[in-house]
C-alpha positions as CSV (number, residue, x, y, z in Angstrom):
1,M,140.9,-89.6,-66.2
2,A,139.7,-86.4,-64.5
3,L,140.9,-83.2,-65.7
4,D,142.9,-80.6,-63.9
5,A,140.2,-78.2,-62.4
6,K,141.5,-75.0,-64.0
7,L,142.2,-76.8,-67.3
8,E,138.6,-78.2,-67.4
9,A,137.3,-74.8,-66.6
10,A,139.3,-73.0,-69.4
11,L,138.3,-75.8,-71.8
12,C,134.6,-75.2,-70.8
13,L,134.6,-71.5,-71.5
14,H,136.3,-71.8,-74.9
15,R,134.5,-75.1,-76.2
16,F,130.9,-74.3,-75.0
17,G,131.1,-70.4,-74.0
18,L,132.4,-67.4,-75.8
19,G,135.6,-67.3,-74.1
20,P,136.7,-66.4,-70.6
21,R,136.5,-62.9,-69.0
22,A,138.5,-61.7,-66.1
23,G,138.0,-64.2,-63.3
24,S,135.8,-66.5,-65.3
25,I,138.1,-69.6,-65.0
26,A,138.6,-69.3,-61.3
27,A,134.7,-68.7,-60.8
28,I,133.8,-72.1,-62.3
29,A,136.8,-74.3,-61.6
30,T,135.1,-76.2,-58.8
31,D,132.4,-77.4,-61.1
32,P,132.5,-76.4,-64.9
33,R,129.6,-78.8,-65.9
34,G,127.6,-77.6,-63.2
35,A,128.1,-74.1,-64.2
36,L,127.0,-74.8,-67.8
37,I,123.8,-76.5,-66.4
38,A,123.1,-73.7,-64.2
39,E,123.2,-71.3,-67.0
40,I,120.7,-73.2,-69.2
41,Q,118.5,-73.6,-66.1
42,A,118.4,-69.9,-65.4
43,A,115.2,-68.0,-65.9
44,D,114.9,-66.0,-69.2
45,G,117.9,-67.8,-70.7
46,G,118.7,-66.5,-73.9
47,R,116.3,-63.5,-74.0
48,I,117.1,-59.9,-74.7
49,N,114.8,-57.7,-72.7
50,N,115.1,-54.5,-74.4
51,P,111.7,-52.6,-74.9
52,A,113.2,-50.3,-77.2
53,L,113.7,-53.2,-79.8
54,L,110.6,-53.3,-82.2
55,T,108.8,-56.5,-83.0
56,S,109.1,-57.8,-86.5
57,A,105.7,-56.4,-87.4
58,E,106.5,-53.0,-86.0
59,G,109.9,-53.1,-87.8
60,A,108.2,-54.2,-91.1
61,R,105.7,-51.2,-90.7
62,A,108.4,-48.7,-89.9
63,A,110.4,-49.7,-92.9
64,F,107.4,-49.5,-95.1
65,R,106.6,-45.9,-93.9
66,F,110.3,-45.0,-94.4
67,R,110.1,-46.4,-98.1
68,Q,107.0,-44.5,-98.6
69,E,108.3,-41.3,-97.3
70,Q,111.4,-41.7,-99.6
71,R,109.3,-42.4,-102.7
72,A,107.1,-39.3,-101.8
73,R,110.4,-37.3,-101.4
74,R,112.0,-38.4,-104.7
75,L,108.6,-37.6,-106.4
76,V,108.6,-34.0,-105.1
77,E,112.4,-33.5,-106.1
78,R,111.6,-34.9,-109.6
79,A,108.8,-32.6,-110.1
80,A,110.8,-29.6,-108.9
81,R,113.7,-30.5,-111.2
82,E,111.3,-30.8,-114.0
83,D,109.5,-27.6,-113.3
84,S,112.9,-25.6,-112.9
85,A,114.2,-27.2,-116.2
86,E,111.1,-26.0,-118.0
87,K,111.4,-22.6,-116.7
88,R,115.0,-22.3,-117.8
89,R,114.0,-23.4,-121.3
90,D,111.3,-20.9,-121.5
91,G,113.9,-18.1,-120.2
92,A,111.9,-17.5,-117.2
93,A,113.7,-16.3,-113.9
94,P,113.0,-18.5,-110.9
95,R,110.7,-17.1,-108.1
96,A,112.0,-15.8,-105.0
97,G,113.1,-18.5,-102.9
98,E,113.1,-21.2,-105.7
99,P,116.5,-22.7,-106.4
100,A,118.1,-21.5,-109.8
101,A,119.2,-25.1,-110.4
102,A,119.1,-28.5,-108.7
103,T,121.8,-28.9,-106.0
104,P,124.8,-30.9,-107.3
105,A,124.8,-34.6,-105.7
106,S,128.3,-33.8,-104.6
107,A,127.2,-30.9,-102.5
108,A,124.1,-32.4,-101.0
109,P,124.5,-33.6,-97.3
110,K,125.2,-37.3,-97.0
111,P,122.3,-39.1,-95.6
112,G,122.4,-41.4,-92.6
113,P,121.4,-45.0,-92.6
114,G,117.8,-45.5,-93.6
115,V,115.2,-47.2,-91.2
116,P,115.9,-50.6,-92.3
117,Q,119.6,-50.3,-91.7
118,Q,119.0,-48.5,-88.4
119,L,116.9,-51.5,-87.1
120,Y,119.4,-53.9,-88.3
121,L,122.2,-52.1,-86.5
122,E,120.2,-51.7,-83.3
123,E,119.5,-55.4,-83.1
124,A,123.1,-56.4,-84.0
125,S,124.3,-54.0,-81.1
126,A,121.9,-55.8,-78.7
127,R,123.2,-59.2,-79.8
128,I,126.9,-58.2,-79.5
129,R,126.3,-56.7,-76.0
130,A,124.5,-59.9,-74.8
131,A,127.3,-62.0,-76.0
132,V,130.1,-59.8,-74.3
133,A,128.1,-59.6,-71.0
134,A,127.3,-63.3,-70.7
135,K,128.6,-65.1,-67.7
136,I,129.9,-68.1,-69.7
137,G,128.0,-67.8,-73.0
138,F,126.7,-71.3,-73.4
139,V,123.1,-70.2,-73.9
140,E,124.3,-67.4,-76.5
141,R,126.2,-70.1,-78.3
142,L,123.1,-72.2,-78.6
143,V,121.2,-69.1,-79.9
144,W,123.8,-68.6,-82.5
145,F,123.7,-72.3,-83.4
146,W,119.9,-72.4,-83.8
147,S,119.8,-69.1,-85.6
148,N,122.2,-70.3,-88.1
149,H,120.3,-73.8,-88.4
150,F,117.1,-71.7,-89.2
151,C,118.9,-68.9,-91.0
152,V,117.4,-66.1,-93.0
153,S,119.5,-63.3,-94.7
154,A,119.4,-59.6,-94.2
155,D,120.3,-59.3,-98.0
156,K,117.0,-60.7,-99.2
157,G,113.9,-58.3,-99.9
158,N,112.4,-56.9,-96.8
159,V,114.3,-59.2,-94.4
160,R,116.8,-56.6,-93.2
161,P,114.6,-54.6,-90.8
162,I,113.1,-57.7,-89.1
163,C,116.0,-60.2,-89.1
164,G,117.0,-59.5,-85.4
165,A,113.5,-59.5,-84.3
166,Y,113.3,-62.8,-86.0
167,E,116.0,-64.2,-83.9
168,R,114.4,-63.0,-80.8
169,E,110.9,-64.2,-81.6
170,A,111.6,-67.5,-83.2
171,I,115.0,-68.5,-81.9
172,R,115.6,-67.0,-78.4
173,A,112.0,-67.5,-77.2
174,H,112.5,-71.3,-77.7
175,V,116.3,-71.8,-77.3
176,L,115.7,-73.9,-74.2
177,G,112.0,-75.1,-75.1
178,R,110.8,-77.9,-77.5
179,F,112.3,-78.2,-81.1
180,G,108.8,-78.5,-82.5
181,D,107.9,-75.1,-81.1
182,M,111.0,-73.5,-82.5
183,L,110.5,-75.2,-85.8
184,L,106.8,-74.0,-86.1
185,A,107.9,-70.3,-84.8
186,A,110.9,-70.2,-87.4
187,E,109.0,-71.6,-90.5
188,S,105.9,-69.4,-90.0
189,H,107.8,-66.2,-89.2
190,P,107.6,-63.5,-91.7
191,A,111.3,-63.3,-92.0
192,M,111.4,-66.9,-93.1
193,L,108.4,-66.8,-95.3
194,I,109.8,-63.8,-97.1
195,Y,113.4,-65.2,-97.4
196,L,112.4,-68.5,-99.0
197,D,109.5,-67.0,-101.0
198,N,106.7,-68.9,-99.3
199,A,104.8,-65.6,-99.0
200,R,104.3,-65.5,-102.6
201,S,103.6,-69.2,-103.1
202,I,100.2,-70.0,-104.6
203,G,98.6,-73.3,-104.9
204,P,97.8,-74.1,-108.7
205,G,94.3,-75.4,-107.7
206,S,93.5,-72.4,-105.3
207,I,91.2,-69.7,-106.0
208,A,94.1,-67.1,-106.4
209,G,96.0,-69.8,-108.5
210,M,93.2,-70.3,-111.0
211,R,92.7,-66.5,-111.4
212,Q,96.2,-65.2,-111.4
213,K,98.1,-68.4,-113.0
214,R,100.9,-67.8,-110.4
215,G,102.9,-70.8,-109.5
216,L,103.9,-72.9,-106.5
217,N,107.2,-72.1,-104.8
218,E,108.9,-75.1,-103.3
219,N,111.9,-73.2,-101.7
220,L,110.6,-73.3,-98.0
221,A,109.3,-76.7,-98.2
222,R,112.7,-78.2,-99.6
223,E,114.7,-76.4,-97.1
224,I,112.5,-77.5,-94.1
225,L,112.9,-81.2,-95.2
226,E,116.6,-80.9,-96.3
227,L,118.2,-78.6,-93.7
228,H,115.9,-77.8,-90.8
229,T,114.6,-81.3,-90.0
230,L,115.3,-84.7,-91.8
231,G,118.6,-83.9,-93.5
232,V,119.8,-84.1,-97.1
233,R,119.1,-87.2,-99.1
234,T,117.3,-89.1,-96.1
235,V,113.7,-90.3,-96.0
236,Y,111.7,-87.9,-98.4
237,T,111.3,-87.7,-102.2
238,Q,110.7,-84.9,-104.7
239,Q,107.2,-85.7,-104.5
240,D,107.2,-85.2,-100.6
241,V,108.7,-81.6,-101.2
242,T,106.1,-80.7,-103.7
243,S,103.4,-82.0,-101.6
244,F,104.7,-80.1,-98.6
245,A,104.9,-77.1,-100.6
246,N,101.3,-77.3,-101.4
247,V,100.4,-77.8,-97.7
248,I,102.0,-74.5,-96.7
249,T,100.6,-72.5,-99.6
250,G,98.5,-69.7,-97.9
251,W,101.3,-69.2,-95.2
252,T,102.0,-65.6,-96.1
253,V,102.6,-62.1,-94.4
254,V,100.0,-59.4,-94.1
255,P,100.6,-56.6,-96.8
256,P,102.6,-53.7,-95.4
257,R,99.8,-51.1,-95.8
258,Q,100.3,-48.0,-93.4
259,D,96.6,-48.2,-92.2
260,S,96.7,-51.8,-91.2
261,A,97.4,-52.6,-87.7
262,R,98.4,-56.1,-88.5
263,A,100.8,-55.2,-91.4
264,G,103.9,-57.4,-91.3
265,E,102.4,-60.4,-89.2
266,F,101.9,-63.9,-90.2
267,Q,98.7,-64.7,-92.1
268,F,97.0,-67.6,-93.3
269,N,95.2,-66.8,-96.8
270,P,93.0,-69.7,-97.7
271,R,92.6,-68.0,-101.2
272,M,96.2,-69.0,-101.9
273,H,95.9,-72.4,-100.2
274,E,96.0,-75.4,-102.3
275,P,92.9,-77.3,-101.2
276,G,92.6,-81.2,-100.4
277,T,94.4,-84.0,-98.7
278,H,98.2,-84.2,-99.2
279,S,100.7,-87.0,-98.3
280,V,104.1,-86.2,-96.9
281,I,106.6,-88.8,-95.8
282,G,104.1,-91.6,-96.1
283,K,101.4,-90.0,-94.1
284,S,98.1,-88.2,-95.3
285,Y,97.0,-85.0,-94.0
286,P,93.3,-84.0,-94.7
287,E,92.2,-80.5,-95.3
288,G,92.6,-78.1,-92.5
289,G,93.9,-74.9,-93.4
290,A,96.8,-73.6,-91.6
291,E,96.6,-76.6,-89.3
292,Q,97.5,-79.0,-92.0
293,G,101.0,-77.4,-92.3
294,R,101.2,-77.4,-88.5
295,A,100.6,-81.1,-88.4
296,V,103.3,-81.8,-90.9
297,L,105.9,-79.8,-88.9
298,A,104.8,-81.7,-85.8
299,A,105.4,-84.9,-87.5
300,L,108.7,-83.8,-88.8
301,A,110.0,-82.5,-85.4
302,R,109.3,-86.0,-84.1
303,H,110.8,-88.1,-86.9
304,P,113.9,-90.2,-86.1
305,A,115.9,-88.7,-89.1
306,T,115.5,-85.4,-87.6
307,A,116.9,-86.3,-84.3
308,K,119.7,-87.9,-86.0
309,H,120.3,-84.8,-88.1
310,V,120.0,-82.2,-85.3
311,A,122.2,-84.4,-83.0
312,T,124.9,-84.6,-85.8
313,K,124.9,-80.8,-86.3
314,L,124.9,-80.0,-82.6
315,A,128.0,-82.3,-81.9
316,R,129.8,-81.0,-85.0
317,H,129.4,-77.4,-84.0
318,F,130.6,-77.8,-80.6
319,I,133.0,-80.8,-80.4
320,A,134.5,-81.9,-83.8
321,D,133.9,-81.8,-87.5
322,D,133.7,-85.5,-87.5
323,P,132.0,-85.9,-84.0
324,P,132.1,-89.2,-82.1
325,E,129.4,-91.6,-83.3
326,A,128.7,-92.6,-79.7
327,L,128.1,-88.9,-78.7
328,V,125.7,-88.4,-81.9
329,Q,123.7,-91.6,-80.8
330,R,123.5,-90.4,-77.3
331,L,122.2,-86.9,-78.2
332,A,119.7,-88.3,-80.8
333,R,118.3,-90.8,-78.2
334,R,117.9,-87.9,-75.8
335,F,116.1,-85.7,-78.4
336,R,113.7,-88.6,-79.0
337,D,113.2,-89.5,-75.5
338,T,112.3,-85.8,-74.4
339,D,110.2,-85.1,-77.5
340,G,112.6,-82.5,-78.6
341,N,113.4,-80.8,-75.3
342,L,116.2,-78.5,-76.2
343,R,117.2,-77.8,-72.6
344,E,117.7,-81.6,-72.0
345,L,119.5,-81.8,-75.2
346,A,122.1,-79.1,-74.2
347,K,122.5,-81.0,-70.8
348,A,123.1,-84.2,-72.6
349,L,125.8,-82.5,-74.7
350,V,127.8,-81.0,-71.6
351,T,127.6,-84.2,-69.5
352,A,128.6,-86.6,-72.2
353,P,132.4,-87.7,-71.5
354,E,133.1,-87.5,-75.3
355,A,132.5,-83.6,-75.2
356,W,135.3,-83.1,-72.8
357,D,138.1,-84.4,-75.0
358,T,141.2,-82.1,-74.5
359,T,142.1,-82.3,-78.2
360,R,141.3,-78.7,-79.4
361,V,141.1,-78.8,-83.3
362,K,137.8,-76.9,-84.1
363,L,138.5,-73.5,-85.3
364,K,136.3,-70.9,-83.7
365,R,134.0,-69.0,-86.2
366,P,135.1,-65.4,-86.7
367,S,132.2,-63.9,-84.7
368,E,133.0,-66.1,-81.7
369,W,136.7,-65.2,-81.9
370,I,136.0,-61.6,-82.1
371,I,133.6,-61.7,-79.1
372,G,136.2,-63.8,-77.4
373,A,138.7,-61.0,-77.7
374,L,136.2,-58.4,-76.3
375,R,135.5,-60.6,-73.5
376,A,139.2,-61.0,-72.7
377,A,139.6,-57.4,-72.5
378,D,136.0,-57.1,-70.5
379,T,135.3,-54.3,-73.0
380,T,132.2,-53.5,-75.4
381,P,133.0,-51.0,-78.0
382,P,130.7,-47.9,-78.1
383,E,130.3,-48.3,-81.9
384,I,129.5,-51.6,-83.3
385,G,130.6,-50.5,-86.8
386,P,134.2,-51.8,-86.5
387,I,132.9,-55.2,-85.2
388,M,130.5,-55.5,-88.1
389,Q,133.3,-54.7,-90.5
390,A,135.4,-57.2,-89.1
391,Q,132.9,-59.9,-89.4
392,N,132.2,-58.9,-93.1
393,L,136.0,-59.2,-93.9
394,L,136.3,-62.4,-92.3
395,G,133.4,-64.1,-94.3
396,E,130.6,-64.0,-91.7
397,P,128.6,-61.0,-92.1
398,L,125.8,-61.0,-89.4
399,W,122.4,-62.4,-90.4
400,R,123.7,-62.6,-93.9
401,P,124.6,-66.2,-95.0
402,S,125.1,-66.5,-98.7
403,A,122.7,-69.7,-98.8
404,P,120.0,-71.3,-96.8
405,K,122.4,-73.8,-95.5
406,G,123.9,-71.0,-93.3
407,F,127.6,-70.6,-92.3
408,A,129.8,-73.7,-92.1
409,D,130.4,-75.4,-88.9
410,E,133.4,-77.2,-90.2
411,S,136.8,-75.7,-89.7
412,S,138.1,-75.9,-93.2
413,P,136.1,-73.1,-94.9
414,W,137.4,-70.6,-92.2
415,L,141.2,-71.5,-92.6
416,D,141.8,-69.2,-95.6
417,G,140.7,-66.3,-93.4
418,L,143.4,-66.8,-90.8
419,S,145.8,-64.1,-92.4
420,Q,142.8,-61.6,-92.5
421,R,142.5,-62.4,-88.5
422,L,145.8,-61.1,-88.1
423,D,144.7,-57.7,-89.4
424,I,141.7,-57.6,-87.3
425,A,143.7,-58.9,-84.2
426,N,146.0,-55.9,-84.6
427,Q,143.0,-53.6,-85.0
428,L,141.4,-55.1,-81.9
429,A,144.7,-54.8,-80.0
430,R,144.9,-51.1,-80.6
431,R,141.3,-50.5,-79.6
432,M,141.8,-52.3,-76.1
433,P,141.7,-50.3,-73.2
434,V,145.1,-49.2,-71.7
435,E,144.8,-51.1,-68.4
436,A,144.5,-54.4,-70.7
437,E,147.8,-56.1,-69.5
438,P,148.9,-58.9,-71.8
439,R,150.3,-61.5,-69.5
440,Q,147.7,-61.1,-67.1
441,M,145.0,-61.4,-69.9
442,L,146.8,-64.5,-71.0
443,E,146.4,-66.0,-67.6
444,E,142.8,-65.1,-67.4
445,T,141.8,-66.3,-70.8
446,L,143.9,-69.3,-71.4
447,G,145.7,-70.1,-68.2
448,P,146.6,-73.9,-68.4
449,L,145.7,-74.1,-72.2
450,A,148.5,-71.7,-73.0
451,S,151.5,-73.5,-74.4
452,S,155.1,-72.4,-73.6
453,E,155.5,-71.1,-77.2
454,T,152.4,-68.8,-76.6
455,R,153.7,-67.6,-73.2
456,Q,157.3,-66.7,-74.6
457,A,155.7,-64.9,-77.7
458,V,153.5,-62.7,-75.5
459,A,156.2,-62.1,-73.0
460,R,158.9,-61.0,-75.8
461,A,156.5,-58.8,-77.8
462,E,157.9,-55.4,-78.7
463,S,154.8,-53.6,-77.4
464,R,151.4,-53.9,-75.7
465,P,149.4,-54.0,-78.8
466,Q,151.7,-56.6,-80.5
467,A,151.5,-58.8,-77.3
468,L,147.7,-58.6,-77.2
469,A,147.6,-59.5,-81.0
470,L,149.8,-62.4,-80.5
471,L,147.5,-63.6,-77.7
472,F,144.5,-63.3,-80.0
473,M,146.2,-65.0,-82.9
474,A,147.4,-68.0,-80.6
475,P,146.2,-71.5,-81.6
476,E,145.0,-71.9,-78.0
477,F,142.8,-68.7,-78.5
478,Q,141.4,-69.5,-81.7
479,R,140.3,-73.2,-81.1
480,R,137.6,-74.8,-79.1
């Protein structure tokens, strides 16, 4: 049975988008499915066109220069302290202009964020602004889904200054393209090679391996098979993991030397590569340098187990923790039939009848819920610090998952954070512009989804901030 037009539009914006903005429900009510398809058909879908943002290689070089400057400054300060201490021991008076003693740390001016953190925050700001400004937010949701699928962590090594660039270069550039292209872009990106230690992986029989006695690292190979393509405990063995790890030895990053124009870029180093033919998932791949690894990735991208794994994750993320098997099969078939065309996969998702079940039990992840509140008020905060802090408090720090599996797509891990959401809702409500009228906002953001209990709670609130907080905490607002 067809849904009421406004109900379907509201469901569309909450389930597939990032929540309604003023006028959104009315704008797409005539054809919600068509509006979703139009968004994924638009040119430059998912891109952030901001020339001020650095490439990952530029970011790596900038961070390296900053660290070098910091190191040089510390050495100068240490030498000055030691020289001053020696003079005091000898009873010599300090020369004119020379400090009599080191400035106490408590009196020193507090430094601002370093270059790596500045780059991280600039990328975070661009991401948040893109999400708030999106018409529906379906493509942004797809970016977030794939970025979590191929996650890296800003908490690892030198990833922080380049994790935002990684999302733009590996995920956004291919979010509506082919899965195989995104797979290659993600696994060969410096952020991923550093995060999962492949940049230091050396084949035991390679030139470097025989001379340095350094070992093979299987982290990237294992996560590609378990998490990024085939799925855990499917068609591969431990031998496949080891063999694939040998295949991608030599996939590394140009060292961050200040005088190198290519520092921070992907590099295939044949001296680190394990030579010879290798077998992965029953297929042999002859020696071919970096092409050997690309061939394995291409085969994995087309494997039926990959289609099933990706289809299941996509349906779980958008529809239900235990998605309908018919929907998973439909998505997997579309993935195989189109050679992993992600635009067609997204189209198959939003046109599937199972995707429009009005039962809304999926809890939005913290980031989606926070952005939904900002979109409801049609506001972008001038400072992203409070938004970042809110995500940290709710257990979803941006680009900082605790493990390569990424943040959970199921609802249950987020239930414990509902009490903290109330604190965040109150903070958000106090920061909303004065023209944000709660009952009008309820109609614009929930409309026919709002229950009578939610309407009464908002109407009976003792203040405008309390009414807004109650709206943001309403079950209808928190669920997809």
